[in-house]
C-alpha positions as CSV (number, residue, x, y, z in Angstrom):
1,M,0.1,0.0,0.1
2,T,3.0,2.3,0.0
3,K,2.2,3.5,-3.5
4,N,-1.5,4.3,-2.6
5,A,-0.8,7.6,-0.9
6,G,-1.5,6.0,2.5
7,V,-5.1,5.3,1.6
8,T,-6.2,2.0,3.0
9,T,-10.0,2.2,2.8
10,H,-12.7,3.1,0.3
11,K,-14.0,5.7,2.6
12,I,-11.7,8.6,1.6
13,K,-12.0,12.1,2.7
14,W,-11.4,14.2,-0.5
15,C,-9.7,17.7,-0.4
16,D,-12.4,20.1,-1.8
17,L,-14.4,23.0,-0.4
18,R,-16.6,20.8,1.6
19,C,-13.7,20.3,4.2
20,E,-13.8,22.5,7.2
21,N,-10.1,23.1,6.8
22,A,-10.2,24.2,3.1
23,D,-10.2,27.6,1.7
24,F,-9.7,29.3,-1.6
25,A,-5.9,29.5,-2.8
26,K,-4.1,32.4,-1.8
27,T,-4.3,34.9,-4.7
28,D,-0.8,36.5,-4.0
29,A,1.1,32.8,-4.3
30,L,-0.5,31.4,-7.4
31,D,-1.8,32.5,-10.8
32,G,-4.1,31.3,-13.6
33,S,-5.6,27.8,-13.2
34,C,-3.8,26.9,-10.1
35,R,-5.6,29.6,-8.1
36,T,-9.2,28.7,-9.4
37,F,-9.2,24.9,-10.3
38,L,-6.1,23.0,-9.1
39,S,-5.3,23.9,-5.7
40,L,-6.9,24.9,-2.3
41,W,-5.5,26.4,0.8
42,C,-5.5,24.1,3.8
43,N,-5.8,26.0,7.1
44,K,-4.7,22.9,9.1
45,L,-1.5,22.4,7.2
46,E,-1.1,25.9,6.4
47,K,0.0,25.3,2.7
48,H,-1.5,24.8,-0.6
49,V,-2.8,21.4,-1.5
50,T,-4.0,19.5,-4.5
51,K,-7.7,19.9,-4.9
52,N,-9.9,16.6,-5.3
53,S,-7.0,14.5,-4.0
54,P,-7.2,12.4,-0.8
55,C,-6.9,14.6,2.4
56,E,-3.2,15.2,3.2
57,V,-4.2,15.8,6.9
58,L,-5.5,12.2,7.1
59,F,-3.5,10.4,4.4
60,G,-0.1,12.2,4.1
61,K,1.2,13.9,0.9
62,R,0.2,12.5,-2.3
63,R,2.8,10.4,-4.1
64,P,2.9,9.4,-7.8
65,T,2.1,5.9,-8.6
66,T,3.3,5.7,-12.3
67,G,6.7,4.3,-11.6
68,F,8.5,6.4,-14.3
């Protein structure tokens, strides 16, 4: 399971604006599509995180699984 971003269950909490810790991306840190579509500000981690990915607070930082 080390290649699965720490996710061990199908009951995944996703990083989206429904999360109590999520906020819109900081406008002074990003531009273009990153600010509107690709990232969110996590108030708990105090950093930008990837939108619609498994919650980094619960599952850790997302890791690539392609093996390239």
